[in-house]
N, C-alpha and C positions, 0 to 999 in steps of 0.2 A: 553781325551786324542788324538792328532792329527798325523796324520802318513803322511807321503810326499814321494812323490817320482818326478823324474825332470826328461829333456831329457840328462840329465850329471848322473844320478844313474840310467840307467832304464831296465839296462841288469837284464833277471829273470821277465821284469812286466809282471803281467796282472791284468785286471780292478779291481777296487773294486767291492763288492756286495753292493746294495740297496734294503729293501723288509720289510714287516710286518708281513711275513708268510702267504697272499693269494700271492701279486704280489712280482713278486722277479727280478732284474734287474741288469745288470754290463754296466758300465758306465765308456767311454773310456776318456783319457788325455784331448780332444779335449770337454767337459761334451757332447757330444751324443755316440750314438751308432754304429760308421763305422763298416761296418762288416768285421773284419778282426779274423783268428784265434788265441787265445791264450790259449797255451795246452788243445786244447780240448774245448776252453769257445768260443763261437760268441755271442757277444753280443748283449742281446735281451731282450725283455717282457716274462716273462711264470706268470703263474696264477696257483696254486697251484688246485689239484685237478677238472682241463679242461680238460680231457684226449679224445684220440681217444679209438675206442672197439676193435684195433688191438691187436695182439698177443703181443706186447711189452707194449701197454695200454702207449703210448707215448704222453708226454704233447702237449697239441694245442698251437702254438707258437702264440701270441700275438704281432709280429711286432716287431720293433725297430724304433728308431727316430735320424734324421742328420742332417744337416746343409748345406746349398749351400751360400757362401758368394761369390761376385765381388763389384770389386771398380774402376770404369771409362772402364768398359767394360772388365776386367781381372779376372777371375776366380782365387779365391783366397783358395789354399788348406793347406798344412801340413804348422803346425805352424813352427817358427825358433826355438823358446823357448818356453819350457811351463814346469809348475809346478802342479800337481794336490795331492791333500789332501783329506783324508777321515780323520772324525771327527768323533767318535764311540757314545763318549757322546752327539752329538745330530743329528745322524745317517744321515748327511749331506756327500756330494759330492763337493769339491771345484776345481775349475781351473782356469788357469789363464795361457792365450795364447797369442807369441806374431807373429802374422803374419810380410808380409812384408809389405811396403806402410805405414807404423806406425801405423797398426791397431793392437788393443789390443781389445781382448774380457774375458771378465771373467764371470764363470758360477759357480753358486750354484744348487746344485739338490738334492732333496731328495723323498721316496718315502713314503707317512703320513701314523703314526703311528694305525693309525682307521679306513682311508677311503683309497679305493681302487682308489688313485689318484697320480700322478708324479709330484711334481712341478718343473719348472726349469726355474733357474732366470740368463737372460743376461746382463750384462753391457757391452757396445758400448764404444769404444774410438779412434776416427777415424779423422784425420786431414781433410780428405774429406769425403763424404757423399757415404755411401755402403751398398748395396744393400744385404737383407738378407732373407732367406728363412729358414724355419723352418717346418721342412717334417717328418709328420708321414706315415712310409711304414709298408701296414698289409702283412707282407709276412711273410714266415720262415726264418731262417735262413739262410743266405749266401746271394751272388751276383748278382742272376740274378731275385731277387723279385717276384719272386713267390708267388701268395696267397698263404693262409695257405688251404692244403686240405680238400674237404668236405665240406668249407664254404661257404654260399653263403651270399652275403653283398647288403645295398643302402647304399647310402652315401646323404647326403641333405647339404648345407652351408644355413648359417644364415645371412641373408644381411645386417643387421644393425650393427651387431660387426664382422663377419666374421670367427663365428666358425662355425666347421664342427661336425655333428651327423651324425656318421657311426650304421646302425642298422644291425643286424648279426644272423644267425642262424650256428649253427653248428652238425650235423650227426656225434655225438663221444658215447662216454661212454654214457653219455645221452643227449637228446634233448637243449643242449644251445641255448639261445638265452638273449640277451644282448646288449647294447649301449655301444660304445667307441666315448667318445667326446673330442675333440680339441680346446681349446678355448685359450683366451689370456685377460691380464684387457687393451688389446689397440686393437682400431678398423684396422684389415687388409686386404687386398685382400686374398681370401682366392681361393684355384687354384685343383680341383680335376684331376687327371691324372690316374683311371681306381685305382688303388689301393696306389696310391700315395699321400698323403692329406698334401697341402700348405698353411703354413700362411704367405705371404709374405710381406715386409714391407723396409724404406729407415731408417738410422738412422746415425748420428757420435757419438753425445755423448749422452748418452739416457740409461734408465734402462726399461725392457721389461723382462714379465713374463708368460710363457707358463705352461697350466697346459693338461694333459692327466687325462682321467674319464673314469674307468670301472665299470660296473655296468650288472649284470645278474639274470636270472630267480633261479641259485641255490640258490642264499640269499633271493632274494625280489620274490614275487610273481608277482608283479605291478611294474617289473623293469623301465619299462617308466616313473611313478611318481618318482620313486627313482632317476633318472639320471635327472631330471627337478628339483628337491630340490638340488643335489648336486650343480650343475650348478648355481642357486642361491646362496648354499654357498659360492662358489668359488668367484663369484662378490660381496658378502657379505664380506667377511672374507679377501679376498687378499691374496696374498702369504705370507705378514708377519703376519697375523693373523692366518693362516693355521698354518705355520711354527711355530710360537709360541703353539699352540697347540700340534703339533708333539713332539715339544722337552720337552715340561709338561709331556708328554705321557712315554717319553722312560727316563725320570728323576722318576717314579717310577720303574722302570725295576731296574737303576742304584741304587738306594736310599736300596735293596733290601743286599747289601753285598759289601765288600769291601776287598781289598787285598796290600797289600804294603810292598813287600822286595827289599833289596837291589842288585837286579839284574834287570837292564833295560832291555835287549834285554827278558828274560824269560816272567817278567809282562807283557813289551807290548803285547807278543803273547796269555799271560793270557786272556787281556782282547780285545783282537781283539776276539779271542775264544767265549769270551762270545758273543761281539755281533751277531757274525754269527749267535750261536744257536740261538738268538734271533729272527735272520730276519727270519731264516729259519723252524722255530717252524710252523705249521700250524694249524688249525683247530682240523686234526686228528692226525699227530703224526710228527715224526722229520726224515724228507730224509735226506740224504748227503749232498744236495742241492736240491735249487726247479730251475732244469734247466735240460733239456733231456741232457746235458753232465755229468751227474750226475746220471749215471741211468735212468734215466727219474722222476726224484721229488718221486720214489716210494719208500715205506718204507720195508728199513730191520729190520725187530724184533731183528737179530744179530745187525746191527751197531746202531741202535737206542737206543738200551741201555746204549750207551756209553754217548752220550749226555743227555739222562735221567739223566745219574748218578751226570754229570756235574754238569747239572742245578737244580738239588735235593739238593746236597751238598753245591750248591753257595746262598741256601736258597729260590729257583723259585717254590717255593714247589705246588702253585696251577700251574705255566705253566709248570710242570713237571708231573702234573699230567694228563694231556691230553694224553700222552702216552698210562697208561695203561687204561684207558677209551676207547680207542682205539681201544685196544685188547679186552676189555669187547663186547664191541657193535662187533667183528670179532669171539667172541666165538662160536656161531652156525655156522657159516660155518666151523670151524676148528673142529668142532666136526665133521659136514656132512663130512668134508676129511677124515676125519677116520672112522668113522664107522655107514655112515648112512642105511647102509641096511642092518644095524644088528639092527634099532633102534626098541624098543620092547622086543629085546631077552634079555638074560644073557650077550652075549658078551660085554665085556668094552673095546673099543680103545681108551679113552681119547682123545684129541686134539691134531691134526698137521696142526699147525699154516703155512699159506705159507711161503716161503724164500724171494718175493720181492710182497708183500702185495699191494694194491692199497685199495681206498677210499671205495669200496662195501665189503672189507674183503676178495675180491680175489685172486688166486696168476697169479703171474703175471709174473715170471720171464720166459726168456727163453729156449726152451730144453737145457740140459747139467749135469752134475756131481755133479753140485751144488745143482742142488734139492733132491739131497739123504743126503744133511746137515739134521741134529738133533738136533744139539747143540744150535741154535736158540731156539729151545721148552720153553728152559730152560730161555732164556732171559725176555720171556714171562712172565713168573711164577714171575721172579725176581722182572720184574718192578711191579707189584703188590704188591710185598712183601715189595720192601722197599721204596714206596710211604706208606704202611701202620706204617713201623717203624720211617718215618720222620713226619709224620703227626698225625701220633696217632689215626688214623679216624678209628677207631673200625668202626664204621658202613660199611665205605666202606669196609674194609677187610670179613666181614658178607656178605654183599648182592654180589659186585662183583669181591673183589680181591682173595676170597678162591674157588668159582666155577672155576675162571680162572686157581689158582694153582694146584688145586686137578686134572683139566682134564689133566693138561700139567704133573703131576706126574703118574697121569693113562698111559698117553702115553709112556712114559718108561716103567713103569710095564709090561706093557701088547705085547708092540710091539719092544722093543728095548734089553729086559735084555733075556739074554740065559744062563741057568745053563748048565755046561759041567759036561759030565759021570768025568772027573777028579776032579770035589765037587768045580770049579771055579764058579763065576756068573761073566758074561760080557756082555757089551753092544754087540748087533751083529754088522755085515759090515756094513759101511756106510761111506761118503765124509766126512772127518774131516779137517781143514786146508786145503786148495785146491791145494796148493804145494805137500803136501804129498799125493796127490793121490786119485783113489778112490778105494772102496769096503774095508775100512781098519777096522779090527777087532779089538775089544778092543782097541781102541784109548784113548789117554791119556785124553786129552779137552774134546771131546764127554763123557768119562766117568764121567769126574766132572763136567758137565755141568748137567748128570742125577744125578750123585749124588746129588747135589746143589738142585735140582727141588725135589726132594723127601725128603730131611732133612728139605724142607722149608713148603713143604704140610705136615709133621710130625709135625711142630712147631705149624703150622697155626692151626690145626686143634685142638691141646694141648691148645690154648691161646681160641678157641670160644670152647671147648668142645663138638668137634661133635668127628663122624668116628672113635671111636678108638681104633677098630680092624685094620680098613688102617692106622690109622696111624701107628699103633705096624709094621705092613709089609710094606709101606713106609722107615719107620727108619731101618728096619732087612735090606732091600734089599740093603739101599744104605752105608751100614757099609759092606756087603758081597762084593759089587763094589769096597769100599774102598781097602780091601783086596787082590784085583786081580788088581790092578793097575798095567801099564807093568815097568819091571824096570831090569836093568842087575846087582844087586845087589852091584851096585854102585849110580846108578839115576835112576828117572825115564825116560821112553823114547816114544817119540810120539807116538808108537806101539810096541808092540814087535818085535824085531828082526830089528826093523828100525838104519840106520847107519846118515839120516839126519839128521842136528839139527833143530830143529824147536824153534818159543815159543811159541809154544803149551803146550810147560813143564813148563810153568809158570803160566799156567790158575788154577792151585789149590791154587794158591795164589789170584789171580785177573784173570777174574772176579768172581770167581766162591768161594775161603774161603772154600775151605775146607780138606785142608792140613795144620795139625800144622806149626806155622812156623818155628818151632826147629827141622823137619823135616829132617836127613842129607840127605836122597835120595832129596829131595826137593830141597834143597840148593845147592846139586852137579849139577843135574839137572839146574839149574839158570847158575850157572858160567860155565857150560860146554856150554849152549847155547851163553854164552854172551864172551865167548874166539874164536867163531868165528860168530861174528854177521856180522859182515862186508860183509858175504858170504851168510848168512840167512835172512838177513834183512829187504826182504820187498816181499809184500804178494805174489809177481812172481819172477820167476825167472832170476832178471834183475839188474841193478847196483853194486854197488861195496861198500854202505853201508846202514848204519839202517834208514828206513824210521822213519817221525815222529810219524803215530799212533804207531810204534814198541816201539821207544825210550819213549814214554811219558809210555805205557804199562810195560816197566820196572821200572821207577820212580812210578809208584805205589806199586807195587812189592818191591822196596827196601823202599818205607815208611813203609810199613806194617811190616817189618823185621825189622824196626828202624837203619837203616844203612843211612845215612842222605847224607854223602859222594857219593857214588854212587845213591843214589836219585837225588841231586842238580846232578851231572853228566849225567844223564838219561836225566833230564829236560831241558840242556843245549845243551843237541845234539839236540832233539827236535827244539828246539826255534834257531839252528844254520841252520837249514833248512829251515828258513819260505822267504815268499814273502818281497816283498818292502812295503807291508802294513803290516806285521808281523803274515802275514796270514800262514796257516799250509796246505801245498799238501799234497797229496796221495801220489807222490813221488816227492822228488828234490832234484836232483844230477847235478848241473848245467854241463852242456859238455858232458854226460852221459844218462841222462833222466829225464824229468820231466812232471809229470802229474798231472789233477785235483788239484787246487788252490780252496780254501774253501771248505775244508774234513771236516766234523762234524764227524766222526768218531775220525779220531786224535784228533779235538780242544776236542771234549766229555773227551777222557783219560786224555787229556795233564790239563786240567782244575783239574778232578779228583787228579790226579799226585801231582799237588801243594797245594789242597785241603788237601789231607790225610798227606804231608808234614808236615801241621802246626795245623791241628786237626783229631783227631780220635775218634768215638764213635761208643757203643754198648749200650744196655740198663739198664746197670748198670755202665758203667766206661765209661768216657771222657778223653783220653788223649791229655794234650795243646805240641804242637813244636814237634812231637813222631821221624820228620825227617829231623831237623832243623840242618842247618852247625853251627859248634860254632862259626866260623868266622862273620854268622849273628849279626851284634852290635843291630841293629835297626830292628822291623817290627810290622806291625798290619794288624790286618783282622777281619770282621764279617761276620764268615756263619753258617751253620745250622747243629746239631746234632740228632743224634734220639732221638725220645721222643717228637719235637716238638719243641725245644730247641732252642734258637738262642746263640752264642759267641760272644763275642765282647773279642779281647784282643790285648793290646800294650803292646811291649818289648821297654825300651829303657836301650843302654847302658849294654845289656844282662840280665836285669832286667825287671820283673813282673811289669809295673807299672798301668796296669788296665783288669781285669778280672772279667766279667758282664754277668752270664746267663739270658734272659729271656725267659718268655714261651707267648705262643700265646694261652693258652687254659685256659677259666674262672675257672672251677676246677682240683686242679693241685698238686699233694703231692706225692713225689717220692724220693728214693734216691739215689743218684750220687757218683760214687768216680771220683776225678778230681787227674789225674796223672800229675806230672809237673818236670821237670829236674830240681834237685835239685839246681842248678845254676843259674838258675833264680828268686828262690823267695828267698827275704826279709821277714822273717818268720814276723818281727814286723810289716810290712804292712799290714799278714793278717785282714781283719776287723772284730771286735768283734761282729758286729751286723748280720753277717751270720751265718747262721745257721749250724754250722758245731761241726759235732758230735764225730770224733776224724781227729788226726793228726801222719799221723805213716811217716817214714823217711824208705825206703826200697830199698836198690841197690843204684842206684843215682839218683835216685825220691823220690817225695813230694807224700803222698798219702794222701789226703783232704777226709773225707765222708763227705758230703754236704745232710741237707734235703731240697729240692729246694721246698717250699710252697706258694709262693709269684710269684708274675708276674715277677719282678727284683731281681736279687740275685747279690749283688756285691761283690765280695770277695775278691780284693785288687782293 
């Protein structure tokens, strides 16, 4: 899938992102990184996990690359005409620029999926010879070209081929030592001017390839040797060989899933969102983006959950696993934060996970009332739980998942739950959604989060047959909290007496799934928010519409209510605010406010909304097309279901033409009830060789009880 922007359609333009989970770059329409502010983004090179030890733990900037063009002594700058494309299938950016004096330059740029390498192809077309300088500027974002703070470096040109090696040390979160190499497959005159490194040549009609390599001691003890190996690889493979490897690696990502729906705009943002989640998923977890413009690429336990779910339900099981693995690695520090002083005593404090985490597991949030959030602790528990559900990995649950879940549940039980003299059980004062202010007691969303963690702990203990007494207590306290949720007899409220509207009241269904879909107070709370969503539709008190994250949140909720019309309306709202490359912003209201394109929190929720319109599952049921509009005649998908099951569905002319379940486990024999809208099913096409135990027509659906006892079960 290819997305395009040009000089004629550049309103709201922000540069596309390229990345591999380590290196992340934004590339402008000239195929370089000129320093210009695009909605808080300054095109730069960022490297996940390489941070300073300052209070904000900001990422170390690794410079940017630019170009200088001249012809006949005249400096050539901005193009007269330009087109930029983002090819998400092969993960590269293409640019075509026409400059004055008849100069045309075409570019292709990619960040190698498996190597920390930026590959840049330039095709020059000029009637007269032009002088071209490719420049790597080792500086922080901005036009002053100041070198990154607390970095010392030395550089040395290679006289034989004109390449440049920059050896550096950074006094940061760790002592980073590494090498940056700038090289080409052509011989150049290299020039070094302080922290500006140039490869200079003259061209008229020629294709030239540039490469920037990054290697350091975080991954390689002998990083100098690794740098030499990679330079040799570049010379051996060349641009085309490396690009082919890169494309093959990306193809394995796309092969895991597909979604084809008759909503072009919606589908385009779906695939762009999938693309960015892949580029942003680091070795540790999923930040909002790998950039200082996006909260310094830190890991919010709250936000990462939404991208995690989107990846998990899209059948990227192993990629999503990185998130709970990261939280398991941070469990010790979360326990220390909660109750280290009482270690060895009878006091139980559970685990208090940071609001903004860095790779060491430490808290890195600046001082503010957001430090009083506690609902994100439930997200950590749910990440472990949902990974278990979708992977069916009992060893993970026993060894890593349950310790996380238990510690999170205990945090709520021992440090957040209060029994009032009135008999009510509530969650004490904390910060709920920030727009609701500080010191909120019995907040609906935080309470639902706590309920979810407690119930998850109880279910996990039952599966593992451990901690029976504690499991009973978690269960009982969760139900006491359910009875005390704030309401005005008609609807649930964000907190007792609250007069503001807030999307927080949707959280009982998503993300926490603790309220029955028929609960009248929940349904009225949802509709009450939606009636005034234009006034309360952003995370901050700004704007006049609903942000893509909140619109996607609604889509998941309406999908769970099996309300297809409202679900598709909500997902269209999110897609309507997308940028030039169908990317989702934190907020995008042209002419009013627009901030932070490439916003993974919205992207994950958006993906989840569409996935749940198409299929939903539990440990015993699978719903096919639970929230698909009747107007969709043709659609198909391959997604994941609970129980390590992959499902493929094709609908043609509103009739099911393919329904296949695949299981990735060697030993699997379980029953599932498959629930399908009656209008989709031609009973004569149900295969006789499928192990269907019963067929029941109930309300408007057909329920097939199925025994899954082989790797692939084809039902239709």
